[in-house]
Predicted model as a PDB file, atoms N, CA, C, CB and O in Angstrom, pLDDT in the B-factor column:
MODEL        1                                                                  
ATOM      1  N   MET A   1      32.363  51.917  -1.307  1.00 84.00           N  
ATOM      2  CA  MET A   1      32.579  50.577  -2.397  1.00 84.00           C  
ATOM      3  C   MET A   1      31.770  49.598  -2.554  1.00 84.00           C  
ATOM      4  CB  MET A   1      33.638  49.810  -2.178  1.00 84.00           C  
ATOM      5  O   MET A   1      31.432  48.849  -1.638  1.00 84.00           O  
ATOM      6  N   GLU A   2      31.402  49.518  -3.682  1.00 89.00           N  
ATOM      7  CA  GLU A   2      30.424  48.224  -3.921  1.00 89.00           C  
ATOM      8  C   GLU A   2      31.047  46.972  -4.289  1.00 89.00           C  
ATOM      9  CB  GLU A   2      29.428  48.462  -5.042  1.00 89.00           C  
ATOM     10  O   GLU A   2      32.218  47.043  -4.663  1.00 89.00           O  
ATOM     11  N   TYR A   3      30.470  45.801  -4.255  1.00 95.00           N  
ATOM     12  CA  TYR A   3      30.837  44.856  -4.588  1.00 95.00           C  
ATOM     13  C   TYR A   3      29.633  43.788  -5.086  1.00 95.00           C  
ATOM     14  CB  TYR A   3      31.629  44.558  -3.617  1.00 95.00           C  
ATOM     15  O   TYR A   3      28.489  44.053  -4.715  1.00 95.00           O  
ATOM     16  N   TYR A   4      29.815  42.783  -5.779  1.00 97.00           N  
ATOM     17  CA  TYR A   4      28.589  42.135  -6.508  1.00 97.00           C  
ATOM     18  C   TYR A   4      28.840  40.508  -6.298  1.00 97.00           C  
ATOM     19  CB  TYR A   4      28.526  42.603  -8.294  1.00 97.00           C  
ATOM     20  O   TYR A   4      29.929  39.942  -6.387  1.00 97.00           O  
ATOM     21  N   VAL A   5      27.696  39.965  -6.029  1.00 97.00           N  
ATOM     22  CA  VAL A   5      27.657  38.528  -5.969  1.00 97.00           C  
ATOM     23  C   VAL A   5      26.833  37.923  -7.074  1.00 97.00           C  
ATOM     24  CB  VAL A   5      27.133  38.092  -4.661  1.00 97.00           C  
ATOM     25  O   VAL A   5      25.799  38.471  -7.459  1.00 97.00           O  
ATOM     26  N   ILE A   6      27.277  36.812  -7.581  1.00 97.00           N  
ATOM     27  CA  ILE A   6      26.536  36.285  -8.738  1.00 97.00           C  
ATOM     28  C   ILE A   6      25.970  34.891  -8.062  1.00 97.00           C  
ATOM     29  CB  ILE A   6      27.568  36.066 -10.189  1.00 97.00           C  
ATOM     30  O   ILE A   6      26.764  34.074  -7.597  1.00 97.00           O  
ATOM     31  N   TYR A   7      24.545  34.674  -8.039  1.00 97.00           N  
ATOM     32  CA  TYR A   7      23.937  33.696  -7.784  1.00 97.00           C  
ATOM     33  C   TYR A   7      23.161  32.772  -8.735  1.00 97.00           C  
ATOM     34  CB  TYR A   7      23.331  34.093  -7.010  1.00 97.00           C  
ATOM     35  O   TYR A   7      22.666  33.310  -9.725  1.00 97.00           O  
ATOM     36  N   ASP A   8      23.002  31.540  -8.576  1.00 94.00           N  
ATOM     37  CA  ASP A   8      22.208  30.796  -9.462  1.00 94.00           C  
ATOM     38  C   ASP A   8      20.595  30.797  -9.166  1.00 94.00           C  
ATOM     39  CB  ASP A   8      22.757  29.404  -9.426  1.00 94.00           C  
ATOM     40  O   ASP A   8      20.435  30.948  -7.954  1.00 94.00           O  
ATOM     41  N   LEU A   9      19.474  30.693  -9.787  1.00 93.00           N  
ATOM     42  CA  LEU A   9      18.495  30.635  -9.519  1.00 93.00           C  
ATOM     43  C   LEU A   9      18.027  29.869  -8.097  1.00 93.00           C  
ATOM     44  CB  LEU A   9      18.120  30.278 -10.557  1.00 93.00           C  
ATOM     45  O   LEU A   9      17.116  30.270  -7.374  1.00 93.00           O  
ATOM     46  N   ASN A  10      18.801  28.752  -7.873  1.00 94.00           N  
ATOM     47  CA  ASN A  10      18.688  28.195  -6.281  1.00 94.00           C  
ATOM     48  C   ASN A  10      19.455  28.768  -5.046  1.00 94.00           C  
ATOM     49  CB  ASN A  10      19.141  26.776  -6.255  1.00 94.00           C  
ATOM     50  O   ASN A  10      19.802  28.195  -4.014  1.00 94.00           O  
ATOM     51  N   ASP A  11      19.649  30.285  -5.516  1.00 93.00           N  
ATOM     52  CA  ASP A  11      20.416  30.862  -4.452  1.00 93.00           C  
ATOM     53  C   ASP A  11      21.911  30.373  -3.999  1.00 93.00           C  
ATOM     54  CB  ASP A  11      19.587  30.730  -3.371  1.00 93.00           C  
ATOM     55  O   ASP A  11      22.397  30.584  -2.887  1.00 93.00           O  
ATOM     56  N   ASN A  12      22.490  29.740  -4.982  1.00 96.00           N  
ATOM     57  CA  ASN A  12      23.709  29.112  -4.683  1.00 96.00           C  
ATOM     58  C   ASN A  12      24.661  30.200  -5.243  1.00 96.00           C  
ATOM     59  CB  ASN A  12      23.870  27.605  -5.332  1.00 96.00           C  
ATOM     60  O   ASN A  12      24.547  30.645  -6.385  1.00 96.00           O  
ATOM     61  N   ILE A  13      25.658  30.617  -4.313  1.00 97.00           N  
ATOM     62  CA  ILE A  13      26.864  31.764  -4.887  1.00 97.00           C  
ATOM     63  C   ILE A  13      27.713  30.874  -5.886  1.00 97.00           C  
ATOM     64  CB  ILE A  13      28.056  32.479  -3.479  1.00 97.00           C  
ATOM     65  O   ILE A  13      28.137  29.734  -5.697  1.00 97.00           O  
ATOM     66  N   ILE A  14      27.858  31.735  -7.059  1.00 95.00           N  
ATOM     67  CA  ILE A  14      28.458  31.414  -8.073  1.00 95.00           C  
ATOM     68  C   ILE A  14      29.703  32.157  -8.308  1.00 95.00           C  
ATOM     69  CB  ILE A  14      27.643  31.484  -9.014  1.00 95.00           C  
ATOM     70  O   ILE A  14      30.527  31.552  -8.993  1.00 95.00           O  
ATOM     71  N   ALA A  15      30.040  33.361  -7.887  1.00 96.00           N  
ATOM     72  CA  ALA A  15      31.166  34.245  -7.949  1.00 96.00           C  
ATOM     73  C   ALA A  15      30.788  35.698  -6.891  1.00 96.00           C  
ATOM     74  CB  ALA A  15      31.412  34.643  -9.704  1.00 96.00           C  
ATOM     75  O   ALA A  15      29.820  36.456  -6.843  1.00 96.00           O  
ATOM     76  N   TYR A  16      31.894  35.624  -6.234  1.00 97.00           N  
ATOM     77  CA  TYR A  16      32.023  37.231  -5.718  1.00 97.00           C  
ATOM     78  C   TYR A  16      33.423  38.097  -6.402  1.00 97.00           C  
ATOM     79  CB  TYR A  16      32.242  37.203  -3.809  1.00 97.00           C  
ATOM     80  O   TYR A  16      34.625  37.903  -6.582  1.00 97.00           O  
ATOM     81  N   ILE A  17      32.347  39.203  -6.649  1.00 97.00           N  
ATOM     82  CA  ILE A  17      33.545  40.086  -7.729  1.00 97.00           C  
ATOM     83  C   ILE A  17      33.572  41.335  -6.827  1.00 97.00           C  
ATOM     84  CB  ILE A  17      32.962  40.558  -9.689  1.00 97.00           C  
ATOM     85  O   ILE A  17      32.712  41.514  -5.963  1.00 97.00           O  
ATOM     86  N   ASN A  18      34.530  42.147  -7.041  1.00 96.00           N  
ATOM     87  CA  ASN A  18      34.901  43.421  -6.300  1.00 96.00           C  
ATOM     88  C   ASN A  18      34.586  44.656  -6.977  1.00 96.00           C  
ATOM     89  CB  ASN A  18      36.318  43.467  -6.014  1.00 96.00           C  
ATOM     90  O   ASN A  18      34.039  45.609  -6.422  1.00 96.00           O  
ATOM     91  N   THR A  19      34.940  44.621  -8.177  1.00 95.00           N  
ATOM     92  CA  THR A  19      34.662  45.725  -9.288  1.00 95.00           C  
ATOM     93  C   THR A  19      33.685  45.650 -10.520  1.00 95.00           C  
ATOM     94  CB  THR A  19      35.873  45.960  -9.894  1.00 95.00           C  
ATOM     95  O   THR A  19      33.438  44.632 -11.167  1.00 95.00           O  
ATOM     96  N   LEU A  20      33.283  46.641 -10.684  1.00 94.00           N  
ATOM     97  CA  LEU A  20      32.661  46.753 -12.037  1.00 94.00           C  
ATOM     98  C   LEU A  20      33.254  46.065 -13.207  1.00 94.00           C  
ATOM     99  CB  LEU A  20      32.605  48.082 -12.383  1.00 94.00           C  
ATOM    100  O   LEU A  20      32.633  45.274 -13.917  1.00 94.00           O  
ATOM    101  N   GLU A  21      34.456  46.400 -13.364  1.00 95.00           N  
ATOM    102  CA  GLU A  21      35.456  46.072 -14.508  1.00 95.00           C  
ATOM    103  C   GLU A  21      35.379  44.516 -14.550  1.00 95.00           C  
ATOM    104  CB  GLU A  21      37.094  46.652 -14.214  1.00 95.00           C  
ATOM    105  O   GLU A  21      35.116  43.920 -15.595  1.00 95.00           O  
ATOM    106  N   GLU A  22      35.651  43.799 -13.210  1.00 96.00           N  
ATOM    107  CA  GLU A  22      35.923  42.267 -13.062  1.00 96.00           C  
ATOM    108  C   GLU A  22      34.399  41.763 -13.506  1.00 96.00           C  
ATOM    109  CB  GLU A  22      36.461  41.730 -11.298  1.00 96.00           C  
ATOM    110  O   GLU A  22      34.236  40.812 -14.270  1.00 96.00           O  
ATOM    111  N   LEU A  23      33.401  42.460 -12.976  1.00 96.00           N  
ATOM    112  CA  LEU A  23      31.983  42.004 -13.538  1.00 96.00           C  
ATOM    113  C   LEU A  23      31.728  42.029 -14.912  1.00 96.00           C  
ATOM    114  CB  LEU A  23      30.941  42.783 -13.024  1.00 96.00           C  
ATOM    115  O   LEU A  23      31.132  41.089 -15.438  1.00 96.00           O  
ATOM    116  N   SER A  24      32.123  43.033 -15.581  1.00 95.00           N  
ATOM    117  CA  SER A  24      31.983  43.015 -17.070  1.00 95.00           C  
ATOM    118  C   SER A  24      32.966  42.094 -17.793  1.00 95.00           C  
ATOM    119  CB  SER A  24      32.163  44.414 -17.611  1.00 95.00           C  
ATOM    120  O   SER A  24      32.572  41.741 -18.905  1.00 95.00           O  
ATOM    121  N   LEU A  25      33.852  41.747 -17.509  1.00 96.00           N  
ATOM    122  CA  LEU A  25      34.710  40.664 -17.633  1.00 96.00           C  
ATOM    123  C   LEU A  25      34.165  39.134 -17.569  1.00 96.00           C  
ATOM    124  CB  LEU A  25      35.644  40.869 -16.628  1.00 96.00           C  
ATOM    125  O   LEU A  25      34.208  38.185 -18.353  1.00 96.00           O  
ATOM    126  N   TYR A  26      33.656  39.328 -16.331  1.00 94.00           N  
ATOM    127  CA  TYR A  26      33.155  37.793 -15.962  1.00 94.00           C  
ATOM    128  C   TYR A  26      31.757  37.696 -16.710  1.00 94.00           C  
ATOM    129  CB  TYR A  26      32.938  37.494 -14.126  1.00 94.00           C  
ATOM    130  O   TYR A  26      31.528  36.508 -16.938  1.00 94.00           O  
ATOM    131  N   THR A  27      30.891  38.396 -17.104  1.00 93.00           N  
ATOM    132  CA  THR A  27      29.591  38.205 -17.481  1.00 93.00           C  
ATOM    133  C   THR A  27      29.500  38.391 -18.965  1.00 93.00           C  
ATOM    134  CB  THR A  27      28.697  39.101 -16.741  1.00 93.00           C  
ATOM    135  O   THR A  27      28.516  38.094 -19.644  1.00 93.00           O  
ATOM    136  N   GLN A  28      30.720  38.957 -19.444  1.00 92.00           N  
ATOM    137  CA  GLN A  28      30.788  39.413 -20.961  1.00 92.00           C  
ATOM    138  C   GLN A  28      29.859  40.642 -21.168  1.00 92.00           C  
ATOM    139  CB  GLN A  28      30.296  38.178 -22.006  1.00 92.00           C  
ATOM    140  O   GLN A  28      29.571  40.860 -22.345  1.00 92.00           O  
ATOM    141  N   LEU A  29      29.353  41.465 -20.262  1.00 93.00           N  
ATOM    142  CA  LEU A  29      28.446  42.354 -20.642  1.00 93.00           C  
ATOM    143  C   LEU A  29      29.177  43.710 -20.460  1.00 93.00           C  
ATOM    144  CB  LEU A  29      27.142  42.191 -19.861  1.00 93.00           C  
ATOM    145  O   LEU A  29      30.087  43.859 -19.645  1.00 93.00           O  
ATOM    146  N   ARG A  30      28.756  44.601 -21.204  1.00 95.00           N  
ATOM    147  CA  ARG A  30      29.747  46.211 -21.133  1.00 95.00           C  
ATOM    148  C   ARG A  30      29.449  46.889 -19.869  1.00 95.00           C  
ATOM    149  CB  ARG A  30      29.313  47.503 -22.448  1.00 95.00           C  
ATOM    150  O   ARG A  30      28.411  46.728 -19.227  1.00 95.00           O  
ATOM    151  N   LYS A  31      30.448  47.676 -19.542  1.00 95.00           N  
ATOM    152  CA  LYS A  31      30.309  48.169 -18.173  1.00 95.00           C  
ATOM    153  C   LYS A  31      29.145  49.348 -18.319  1.00 95.00           C  
ATOM    154  CB  LYS A  31      31.842  48.753 -17.557  1.00 95.00           C  
ATOM    155  O   LYS A  31      28.470  49.658 -17.338  1.00 95.00           O  
ATOM    156  N   LYS A  32      29.017  49.782 -19.206  1.00 95.00           N  
ATOM    157  CA  LYS A  32      27.864  50.814 -19.450  1.00 95.00           C  
ATOM    158  C   LYS A  32      26.455  50.299 -19.251  1.00 95.00           C  
ATOM    159  CB  LYS A  32      27.923  51.345 -20.891  1.00 95.00           C  
ATOM    160  O   LYS A  32      25.609  50.873 -18.564  1.00 95.00           O  
ATOM    161  N   GLN A  33      26.260  49.077 -19.960  1.00 94.00           N  
ATOM    162  CA  GLN A  33      25.100  48.184 -19.954  1.00 94.00           C  
ATOM    163  C   GLN A  33      24.941  48.062 -18.547  1.00 94.00           C  
ATOM    164  CB  GLN A  33      25.258  46.793 -20.711  1.00 94.00           C  
ATOM    165  O   GLN A  33      24.045  48.748 -18.055  1.00 94.00           O  
ATOM    166  N   LEU A  34      25.808  47.127 -17.568  1.00 94.00           N  
ATOM    167  CA  LEU A  34      25.839  46.719 -16.492  1.00 94.00           C  
ATOM    168  C   LEU A  34      25.252  47.980 -15.567  1.00 94.00           C  
ATOM    169  CB  LEU A  34      27.185  46.190 -16.263  1.00 94.00           C  
ATOM    170  O   LEU A  34      24.215  47.755 -14.943  1.00 94.00           O  
ATOM    171  N   LYS A  35      25.888  49.338 -15.448  1.00 93.00           N  
ATOM    172  CA  LYS A  35      25.517  50.436 -14.792  1.00 93.00           C  
ATOM    173  C   LYS A  35      24.172  50.808 -14.867  1.00 93.00           C  
ATOM    174  CB  LYS A  35      26.224  51.389 -15.158  1.00 93.00           C  
ATOM    175  O   LYS A  35      23.573  51.276 -13.899  1.00 93.00           O  
ATOM    176  N   TYR A  36      23.555  50.588 -16.200  1.00 94.00           N  
ATOM    177  CA  TYR A  36      22.397  51.192 -16.453  1.00 94.00           C  
ATOM    178  C   TYR A  36      21.250  50.179 -15.913  1.00 94.00           C  
ATOM    179  CB  TYR A  36      22.319  51.549 -17.976  1.00 94.00           C  
ATOM    180  O   TYR A  36      20.174  50.527 -15.425  1.00 94.00           O  
ATOM    181  N   LYS A  37      21.660  48.990 -16.084  1.00 93.00           N  
ATOM    182  CA  LYS A  37      20.623  47.750 -15.393  1.00 93.00           C  
ATOM    183  C   LYS A  37      20.849  47.683 -14.046  1.00 93.00           C  
ATOM    184  CB  LYS A  37      20.859  46.176 -15.932  1.00 93.00           C  
ATOM    185  O   LYS A  37      20.029  46.970 -13.468  1.00 93.00           O  
ATOM    186  N   LEU A  38      21.747  48.222 -13.294  1.00 92.00           N  
ATOM    187  CA  LEU A  38      21.891  48.001 -11.898  1.00 92.00           C  
ATOM    188  C   LEU A  38      21.423  49.343 -11.412  1.00 92.00           C  
ATOM    189  CB  LEU A  38      23.381  47.572 -11.421  1.00 92.00           C  
ATOM    190  O   LEU A  38      21.205  49.361 -10.201  1.00 92.00           O  
ATOM    191  N   LYS A  39      21.219  50.442 -12.035  1.00 92.00           N  
ATOM    192  CA  LYS A  39      20.805  51.661 -11.601  1.00 92.00           C  
ATOM    193  C   LYS A  39      19.629  51.619 -10.657  1.00 92.00           C  
ATOM    194  CB  LYS A  39      20.525  52.445 -12.709  1.00 92.00           C  
ATOM    195  O   LYS A  39      18.640  50.956 -10.970  1.00 92.00           O  
ATOM    196  N   ASN A  40      19.665  52.147  -9.757  1.00 91.00           N  
ATOM    197  CA  ASN A  40      18.547  51.783  -8.301  1.00 91.00           C  
ATOM    198  C   ASN A  40      17.635  50.534  -8.581  1.00 91.00           C  
ATOM    199  CB  ASN A  40      17.286  53.210  -7.943  1.00 91.00           C  
ATOM    200  O   ASN A  40      16.459  50.636  -8.933  1.00 91.00           O  
ATOM    201  N   LYS A  41      18.332  49.277  -8.381  1.00 92.00           N  
ATOM    202  CA  LYS A  41      18.054  47.943  -8.129  1.00 92.00           C  
ATOM    203  C   LYS A  41      19.218  47.332  -7.395  1.00 92.00           C  
ATOM    204  CB  LYS A  41      17.747  47.226  -9.386  1.00 92.00           C  
ATOM    205  O   LYS A  41      20.418  47.590  -7.490  1.00 92.00           O  
ATOM    206  N   ASP A  42      18.554  46.423  -6.608  1.00 90.00           N  
ATOM    207  CA  ASP A  42      19.371  45.408  -5.688  1.00 90.00           C  
ATOM    208  C   ASP A  42      20.206  44.456  -6.700  1.00 90.00           C  
ATOM    209  CB  ASP A  42      18.274  44.417  -4.659  1.00 90.00           C  
ATOM    210  O   ASP A  42      21.410  44.203  -6.648  1.00 90.00           O  
ATOM    211  N   PHE A  43      19.138  43.946  -7.741  1.00 93.00           N  
ATOM    212  CA  PHE A  43      19.823  42.755  -8.468  1.00 93.00           C  
ATOM    213  C   PHE A  43      18.983  42.789  -9.851  1.00 93.00           C  
ATOM    214  CB  PHE A  43      19.693  41.152  -7.564  1.00 93.00           C  
ATOM    215  O   PHE A  43      17.906  43.323 -10.117  1.00 93.00           O  
ATOM    216  N   ILE A  44      19.781  42.100 -10.549  1.00 95.00           N  
ATOM    217  CA  ILE A  44      19.452  41.974 -11.915  1.00 95.00           C  
ATOM    218  C   ILE A  44      19.463  40.597 -12.302  1.00 95.00           C  
ATOM    219  CB  ILE A  44      20.327  42.729 -12.746  1.00 95.00           C  
ATOM    220  O   ILE A  44      20.125  39.822 -11.611  1.00 95.00           O  
ATOM    221  N   TYR A  45      18.745  40.102 -13.442  1.00 95.00           N  
ATOM    222  CA  TYR A  45      18.882  38.638 -14.009  1.00 95.00           C  
ATOM    223  C   TYR A  45      19.977  39.023 -15.381  1.00 95.00           C  
ATOM    224  CB  TYR A  45      17.069  37.850 -14.554  1.00 95.00           C  
ATOM    225  O   TYR A  45      20.117  40.027 -16.079  1.00 95.00           O  
ATOM    226  N   TYR A  46      20.661  37.627 -15.343  1.00 92.00           N  
ATOM    227  CA  TYR A  46      21.351  37.810 -16.706  1.00 92.00           C  
ATOM    228  C   TYR A  46      21.149  36.233 -17.234  1.00 92.00           C  
ATOM    229  CB  TYR A  46      23.161  38.394 -16.583  1.00 92.00           C  
ATOM    230  O   TYR A  46      20.769  35.304 -16.521  1.00 92.00           O  
ATOM    231  N   ILE A  47      21.492  36.156 -18.637  1.00 92.00           N  
ATOM    232  CA  ILE A  47      21.564  34.875 -19.198  1.00 92.00           C  
ATOM    233  C   ILE A  47      23.106  34.140 -19.277  1.00 92.00           C  
ATOM    234  CB  ILE A  47      20.952  35.047 -20.595  1.00 92.00           C  
ATOM    235  O   ILE A  47      24.142  34.596 -19.761  1.00 92.00           O  
ATOM    236  N   TYR A  48      22.932  33.231 -18.816  1.00 90.00           N  
ATOM    237  CA  TYR A  48      24.387  32.470 -19.071  1.00 90.00           C  
ATOM    238  C   TYR A  48      24.135  31.210 -19.612  1.00 90.00           C  
ATOM    239  CB  TYR A  48      25.296  32.223 -17.743  1.00 90.00           C  
ATOM    240  O   TYR A  48      23.402  30.551 -18.874  1.00 90.00           O  
ATOM    241  N   SER A  49      24.494  30.601 -20.687  1.00 90.00           N  
ATOM    242  CA  SER A  49      24.296  29.115 -21.023  1.00 90.00           C  
ATOM    243  C   SER A  49      23.009  28.702 -20.502  1.00 90.00           C  
ATOM    244  CB  SER A  49      25.412  28.183 -20.427  1.00 90.00           C  
ATOM    245  O   SER A  49      22.734  27.901 -19.608  1.00 90.00           O  
ATOM    246  N   ASN A  50      22.096  29.592 -21.435  1.00 92.00           N  
ATOM    247  CA  ASN A  50      20.883  29.060 -21.654  1.00 92.00           C  
ATOM    248  C   ASN A  50      19.926  28.863 -20.223  1.00 92.00           C  
ATOM    249  CB  ASN A  50      21.179  27.730 -22.395  1.00 92.00           C  
ATOM    250  O   ASN A  50      18.832  28.303 -20.272  1.00 92.00           O  
ATOM    251  N   THR A  51      20.520  29.421 -18.926  1.00 92.00           N  
ATOM    252  CA  THR A  51      20.299  29.639 -17.805  1.00 92.00           C  
ATOM    253  C   THR A  51      20.083  31.050 -17.174  1.00 92.00           C  
ATOM    254  CB  THR A  51      21.131  29.060 -17.355  1.00 92.00           C  
ATOM    255  O   THR A  51      20.987  31.795 -17.552  1.00 92.00           O  
ATOM    256  N   TYR A  52      19.145  31.717 -16.292  1.00 95.00           N  
ATOM    257  CA  TYR A  52      19.328  32.304 -15.704  1.00 95.00           C  
ATOM    258  C   TYR A  52      20.426  32.717 -14.489  1.00 95.00           C  
ATOM    259  CB  TYR A  52      18.564  32.167 -15.695  1.00 95.00           C  
ATOM    260  O   TYR A  52      20.798  31.803 -13.753  1.00 95.00           O  
ATOM    261  N   ARG A  53      20.895  33.933 -14.291  1.00 95.00           N  
ATOM    262  CA  ARG A  53      21.581  33.920 -13.010  1.00 95.00           C  
ATOM    263  C   ARG A  53      21.452  35.517 -12.402  1.00 95.00           C  
ATOM    264  CB  ARG A  53      23.238  33.389 -13.249  1.00 95.00           C  
ATOM    265  O   ARG A  53      21.400  36.540 -13.085  1.00 95.00           O  
ATOM    266  N   LYS A  54      21.425  35.443 -11.312  1.00 96.00           N  
ATOM    267  CA  LYS A  54      21.160  36.927 -10.604  1.00 96.00           C  
ATOM    268  C   LYS A  54      22.730  37.376  -9.911  1.00 96.00           C  
ATOM    269  CB  LYS A  54      19.746  36.772  -9.150  1.00 96.00           C  
ATOM    270  O   LYS A  54      23.641  36.777  -9.341  1.00 96.00           O  
ATOM    271  N   ILE A  55      22.394  39.021 -10.400  1.00 96.00           N  
ATOM    272  CA  ILE A  55      23.594  39.728  -9.814  1.00 96.00           C  
ATOM    273  C   ILE A  55      23.186  40.550  -9.067  1.00 96.00           C  
ATOM    274  CB  ILE A  55      24.469  40.346 -10.628  1.00 96.00           C  
ATOM    275  O   ILE A  55      22.549  41.519  -9.480  1.00 96.00           O  
ATOM    276  N   TYR A  56      23.505  40.323  -7.573  1.00 96.00           N  
ATOM    277  CA  TYR A  56      23.329  41.390  -6.468  1.00 96.00           C  
ATOM    278  C   TYR A  56      24.395  42.348  -6.439  1.00 96.00           C  
ATOM    279  CB  TYR A  56      23.251  40.789  -5.094  1.00 96.00           C  
ATOM    280  O   TYR A  56      25.573  41.992  -6.485  1.00 96.00           O  
ATOM    281  N   LYS A  57      23.986  43.718  -6.354  1.00 95.00           N  
ATOM    282  CA  LYS A  57      24.887  44.507  -5.774  1.00 95.00           C  
ATOM    283  C   LYS A  57      24.958  45.229  -4.480  1.00 95.00           C  
ATOM    284  CB  LYS A  57      25.010  45.220  -6.491  1.00 95.00           C  
ATOM    285  O   LYS A  57      23.982  45.832  -4.034  1.00 95.00           O  
ATOM    286  N   PHE A  58      25.971  45.180  -3.942  1.00 93.00           N  
ATOM    287  CA  PHE A  58      26.157  45.482  -2.362  1.00 93.00           C  
ATOM    288  C   PHE A  58      26.798  46.760  -1.868  1.00 93.00           C  
ATOM    289  CB  PHE A  58      27.006  44.425  -1.758  1.00 93.00           C  
ATOM    290  O   PHE A  58      27.963  46.782  -2.266  1.00 93.00           O  
ATOM    291  N   LEU A  59      26.541  47.678  -1.259  1.00 87.00           N  
ATOM    292  CA  LEU A  59      27.264  48.817  -1.052  1.00 87.00           C  
ATOM    293  C   LEU A  59      28.011  48.766   0.057  1.00 87.00           C  
ATOM    294  CB  LEU A  59      26.529  49.868  -1.017  1.00 87.00           C  
ATOM    295  O   LEU A  59      28.716  49.724   0.371  1.00 87.00           O  
TER     296      LEU A  59                                                      
ENDMDL                                                                          
END                                                                             
């Protein structure tokens, strides 16, 4: 079971998300796109309101 945590660039926790579907709804990114970006990576960056945020994947 994997889960996701979204941080800002100052490493403050923004959100804790349990499933890929919830992550897709929260970030407004497609599930297929998220799977591709997170493949073999621990975290990715995405842009939200002209700022970067980090999405970490935990197993």
